[in-house]
FIBATI-438829 format. One record per residue (C-alpha): residue number from 1; residue in three letters; chain; x, y, z. Coordinates in pm, whole numbers, plus 50000, padded with zeros to 5 digits. Each point is the difference from the previous one (the first is absolute). Layout:
% residues N
{n:NUM res:ala chain:A east:X north:Y up:Z}
...
//
This chain:
% residues 195
{n:1 res:met chain:A east:49256 north:48003 up:52159}
{n:2 res:val chain:A east:50377 north:50134 up:49879}
{n:3 res:arg chain:A east:49943 north:50411 up:49874}
{n:4 res:phe chain:A east:49920 north:49849 up:49676}
{n:5 res:leu chain:A east:49994 north:50322 up:49809}
{n:6 res:ser chain:A east:50263 north:50211 up:50230}
{n:7 res:asn chain:A east:50203 north:50090 up:49677}
{n:8 res:phe chain:A east:49671 north:50180 up:49842}
{n:9 res:asp chain:A east:49960 north:50292 up:50200}
{n:10 res:thr chain:A east:49848 north:50318 up:49821}
{n:11 res:ala chain:A east:50051 north:50181 up:50320}
{n:12 res:ala chain:A east:50357 north:50026 up:50008}
{n:13 res:pro chain:A east:50085 north:50226 up:49802}
{n:14 res:thr chain:A east:49830 north:50315 up:50183}
{n:15 res:lys chain:A east:50108 north:49774 up:50320}
{n:16 res:asn chain:A east:50378 north:49990 up:49895}
{n:17 res:tyr chain:A east:50000 north:50357 up:49906}
{n:18 res:ser chain:A east:49854 north:50165 up:50282}
{n:19 res:glu chain:A east:50228 north:49796 up:50207}
{n:20 res:ala chain:A east:50293 north:50166 up:49860}
{n:21 res:val chain:A east:49839 north:50334 up:50024}
{n:22 res:gln chain:A east:49984 north:49986 up:50318}
{n:23 res:glu chain:A east:50394 north:49873 up:50046}
{n:24 res:phe chain:A east:50139 north:50255 up:49768}
{n:25 res:gly chain:A east:49759 north:50261 up:49887}
{n:26 res:phe chain:A east:49789 north:50102 up:49726}
{n:27 res:asp chain:A east:50235 north:50181 up:49855}
{n:28 res:arg chain:A east:50235 north:49749 up:50028}
{n:29 res:val chain:A east:49863 north:49748 up:49847}
{n:30 res:val chain:A east:49893 north:49890 up:49642}
{n:31 res:phe chain:A east:49742 north:49804 up:49899}
{n:32 res:leu chain:A east:49991 north:49821 up:49625}
{n:33 res:arg chain:A east:49708 north:49851 up:49822}
{n:34 res:arg chain:A east:49858 north:49986 up:49697}
{n:35 res:his chain:A east:49752 north:50242 up:49899}
{n:36 res:val chain:A east:49639 north:49997 up:49961}
{n:37 res:leu chain:A east:50051 north:49936 up:49608}
{n:38 res:tyr chain:A east:50179 north:49703 up:50020}
{n:39 res:phe chain:A east:49622 north:49897 up:50207}
{n:40 res:ile chain:A east:49820 north:50115 up:49690}
{n:41 res:ile chain:A east:50263 north:49880 up:49695}
{n:42 res:his chain:A east:50031 north:49661 up:50119}
{n:43 res:thr chain:A east:49689 north:49872 up:50265}
{n:44 res:ile chain:A east:49748 north:50209 up:49899}
{n:45 res:thr chain:A east:50042 north:49963 up:49579}
{n:46 res:pro chain:A east:49993 north:49610 up:49985}
{n:47 res:ala chain:A east:49724 north:49999 up:50267}
{n:48 res:val chain:A east:49799 north:50200 up:49767}
{n:49 res:val chain:A east:50121 north:49850 up:49689}
{n:50 res:ala chain:A east:49950 north:49616 up:50163}
{n:51 res:leu chain:A east:49607 north:50084 up:50136}
{n:52 res:trp chain:A east:49951 north:50173 up:49638}
{n:53 res:leu chain:A east:50097 north:49706 up:49790}
{n:54 res:leu chain:A east:49818 north:49738 up:50252}
{n:55 res:ala chain:A east:49677 north:50253 up:49991}
{n:56 res:thr chain:A east:50027 north:49966 up:49601}
{n:57 res:ile chain:A east:50048 north:49617 up:49999}
{n:58 res:leu chain:A east:49657 north:49935 up:50206}
{n:59 res:ile chain:A east:49790 north:50263 up:49819}
{n:60 res:ile chain:A east:50185 north:49837 up:49669}
{n:61 res:met chain:A east:49867 north:49689 up:50099}
{n:62 res:phe chain:A east:49699 north:50077 up:50158}
{n:63 res:phe chain:A east:49912 north:50119 up:49661}
{n:64 res:gln chain:A east:50170 north:49800 up:49748}
{n:65 res:asn chain:A east:49769 north:49756 up:49815}
{n:66 res:thr chain:A east:50202 north:49717 up:49832}
{n:67 res:ser chain:A east:49713 north:49772 up:49926}
{n:68 res:asn chain:A east:50054 north:50067 up:49652}
{n:69 res:ala chain:A east:50371 north:50057 up:50031}
{n:70 res:ser chain:A east:50240 north:49671 up:49877}
{n:71 res:thr chain:A east:50137 north:49768 up:50246}
{n:72 res:leu chain:A east:50367 north:50160 up:49926}
{n:73 res:ile chain:A east:49890 north:50353 up:50015}
{n:74 res:val chain:A east:49834 north:49910 up:50325}
{n:75 res:phe chain:A east:50276 north:49824 up:50141}
{n:76 res:leu chain:A east:50266 north:50305 up:49914}
{n:77 res:ile chain:A east:49778 north:50222 up:50172}
{n:78 res:arg chain:A east:49999 north:49830 up:50312}
{n:79 res:trp chain:A east:50370 north:49989 up:49980}
{n:80 res:trp chain:A east:50070 north:50335 up:49915}
{n:81 res:gln chain:A east:49768 north:50090 up:50302}
{n:82 res:leu chain:A east:50180 north:49765 up:50224}
{n:83 res:phe chain:A east:50317 north:50187 up:49867}
{n:84 res:trp chain:A east:49843 north:50328 up:50121}
{n:85 res:cys chain:A east:49949 north:49866 up:50361}
{n:86 res:phe chain:A east:50313 north:49878 up:50043}
{n:87 res:val chain:A east:50161 north:50370 up:49889}
{n:88 res:ser chain:A east:49727 north:50155 up:50263}
{n:89 res:val chain:A east:50099 north:49758 up:50242}
{n:90 res:phe chain:A east:50392 north:50089 up:49939}
{n:91 res:leu chain:A east:49902 north:50393 up:50043}
{n:92 res:leu chain:A east:49852 north:49927 up:50289}
{n:93 res:tyr chain:A east:50281 north:49809 up:50165}
{n:94 res:thr chain:A east:50275 north:50260 up:49888}
{n:95 res:ser chain:A east:49776 north:50263 up:50147}
{n:96 res:arg chain:A east:49979 north:49842 up:50345}
{n:97 res:ile chain:A east:50389 north:50016 up:49976}
{n:98 res:asn chain:A east:50041 north:50305 up:49877}
{n:99 res:tyr chain:A east:49790 north:50096 up:50292}
{n:100 res:phe chain:A east:50220 north:49797 up:50228}
{n:101 res:asn chain:A east:50289 north:50189 up:49868}
{n:102 res:tyr chain:A east:49825 north:50342 up:50085}
{n:103 res:thr chain:A east:49876 north:49963 up:50305}
{n:104 res:leu chain:A east:50296 north:49797 up:50174}
{n:105 res:asp chain:A east:50334 north:50125 up:49842}
{n:106 res:tyr chain:A east:50140 north:50281 up:50141}
{n:107 res:thr chain:A east:50335 north:50128 up:50115}
{n:108 res:ile chain:A east:50106 north:50187 up:50306}
{n:109 res:ile chain:A east:50282 north:50216 up:50010}
{n:110 res:thr chain:A east:50149 north:50105 up:50360}
{n:111 res:pro chain:A east:50354 north:50166 up:50074}
{n:112 res:trp chain:A east:50081 north:49623 up:50209}
{n:113 res:tyr chain:A east:49854 north:49802 up:49738}
{n:114 res:ile chain:A east:49830 north:49939 up:49682}
{n:115 res:ser chain:A east:49731 north:49718 up:49966}
{n:116 res:ser chain:A east:49830 north:49852 up:49706}
{n:117 res:tyr chain:A east:49655 north:49800 up:50015}
{n:118 res:asn chain:A east:49962 north:49797 up:49722}
{n:119 res:gln chain:A east:49662 north:49794 up:50013}
{n:120 res:ser chain:A east:50012 north:49683 up:49699}
{n:121 res:trp chain:A east:49614 north:49884 up:50078}
{n:122 res:ile chain:A east:49845 north:49943 up:50362}
{n:123 res:phe chain:A east:50271 north:49714 up:50089}
{n:124 res:ala chain:A east:50320 north:50186 up:49889}
{n:125 res:arg chain:A east:50188 north:50325 up:50105}
{n:126 res:gln chain:A east:50310 north:50091 up:49966}
{n:127 res:ile chain:A east:50144 north:50284 up:50234}
{n:128 res:lys chain:A east:50344 north:50131 up:49989}
{n:129 res:thr chain:A east:50195 north:50253 up:50228}
{n:130 res:ile chain:A east:50267 north:50145 up:49968}
{n:131 res:glu chain:A east:50244 north:50289 up:50118}
{n:132 res:pro chain:A east:50004 north:50326 up:49820}
{n:133 res:glu chain:A east:50330 north:50049 up:49999}
{n:134 res:lys chain:A east:50017 north:49685 up:49721}
{n:135 res:ile chain:A east:49812 north:50194 up:49723}
{n:136 res:lys chain:A east:50207 north:50056 up:49700}
{n:137 res:thr chain:A east:49810 north:50160 up:49773}
{n:138 res:ile chain:A east:49635 north:50112 up:49978}
{n:139 res:thr chain:A east:49817 north:50014 up:49613}
{n:140 res:phe chain:A east:49714 north:50025 up:49873}
{n:141 res:trp chain:A east:49882 north:49933 up:49631}
{n:142 res:ser chain:A east:49690 north:49965 up:49818}
{n:143 res:lys chain:A east:49853 north:49702 up:49814}
{n:144 res:trp chain:A east:49743 north:50146 up:49791}
{n:145 res:phe chain:A east:49924 north:50329 up:49881}
{n:146 res:ile chain:A east:49604 north:50044 up:50202}
{n:147 res:asn chain:A east:50216 north:49953 up:50301}
{n:148 res:ser chain:A east:50298 north:50287 up:49935}
{n:149 res:leu chain:A east:49690 north:50150 up:49823}
{n:150 res:phe chain:A east:49878 north:50064 up:50339}
{n:151 res:asn chain:A east:50301 north:49954 up:50223}
{n:152 res:phe chain:A east:49967 north:49683 up:50094}
{n:153 res:trp chain:A east:50329 north:49802 up:50010}
{n:154 res:glu chain:A east:50167 north:49678 up:50154}
{n:155 res:val chain:A east:50240 north:50141 up:50303}
{n:156 res:asn chain:A east:50262 north:49695 up:50020}
{n:157 res:ile chain:A east:50243 north:50054 up:50342}
{n:158 res:leu chain:A east:50304 north:49801 up:49898}
{n:159 res:leu chain:A east:50231 north:49871 up:50295}
{n:160 res:glu chain:A east:50331 north:49884 up:50082}
{n:161 res:gly chain:A east:50008 north:49627 up:49912}
{n:162 res:glu chain:A east:50153 north:49723 up:49707}
{n:163 res:asp chain:A east:49610 north:49841 up:49948}
{n:164 res:leu chain:A east:49807 north:50250 up:49842}
{n:165 res:trp chain:A east:49659 north:49831 up:50053}
{n:166 res:lys chain:A east:50029 north:50010 up:50440}
{n:167 res:trp chain:A east:50199 north:50422 up:49946}
{n:168 res:glu chain:A east:49740 north:50158 up:49817}
{n:169 res:ile chain:A east:49627 north:50138 up:50099}
{n:170 res:ser chain:A east:49811 north:50150 up:49756}
{n:171 res:ile chain:A east:49675 north:50102 up:50023}
{n:172 res:asp chain:A east:49730 north:50148 up:49686}
{n:173 res:tyr chain:A east:49754 north:50249 up:49983}
{n:174 res:ile chain:A east:50186 north:50265 up:50205}
{n:175 res:tyr chain:A east:49905 north:50404 up:49952}
{n:176 res:lys chain:A east:50252 north:50218 up:49976}
{n:177 res:pro chain:A east:50334 north:49799 up:50043}
{n:178 res:glu chain:A east:50210 north:50219 up:49974}
{n:179 res:glu chain:A east:49832 north:50151 up:50385}
{n:180 res:val chain:A east:50056 north:49637 up:50144}
{n:181 res:lys chain:A east:50368 north:49958 up:49884}
{n:182 res:glu chain:A east:50026 north:50366 up:50149}
{n:183 res:ser chain:A east:49865 north:49883 up:50328}
{n:184 res:ile chain:A east:50182 north:49690 up:50040}
{n:185 res:ile chain:A east:50303 north:50166 up:49948}
{n:186 res:arg chain:A east:49898 north:50239 up:50237}
{n:187 res:leu chain:A east:49919 north:49768 up:50244}
{n:188 res:thr chain:A east:50308 north:49796 up:49968}
{n:189 res:asp chain:A east:50243 north:50301 up:50001}
{n:190 res:leu chain:A east:49842 north:50070 up:50324}
{n:191 res:glu chain:A east:50110 north:49658 up:50206}
{n:192 res:arg chain:A east:50322 north:49991 up:49847}
{n:193 res:ser chain:A east:50048 north:50378 up:50089}
{n:194 res:lys chain:A east:49928 north:49851 up:50323}
{n:195 res:lys chain:A east:50276 north:49754 up:50045}
//
């Protein structure tokens, strides 16, 4: 059998980071990954809400007495319960996708290369690898008030090129982006000074 789930490797972030540290040293590698706040907001919260909805629907279905209700009311109650079941399944689905984003999306920055790994789903992975001298700008911005309140920002690394989608690396929920930017600049300047 062909390697069926070869794109889905949960040990890849740790393995790739360890290889980079062995090759360049601990102080010459920057590892960007979403903070645990992303996991709490985008993975745990929708899952808890979905499970709460399903439990509530089951409890209501168990205790409701529709023998005295009209046919229209019973029909509306059943459709309403079905609607909330679909909502909870959708929340569980998005929670699962966000779990993959949390565990399998990361960026490794070294003096020789920048590699960005983006796991969209079990079968889809996108890897961008570029040289650090192609960095144009490093920006960070906050989408929501809560992100800026807790100092979790989106870091965008804009690279040289014409097509913006292909030449941008971005990862959100990065804690203390100023320090990340200084580390990237320090690494890239160190490599440029050696050339």
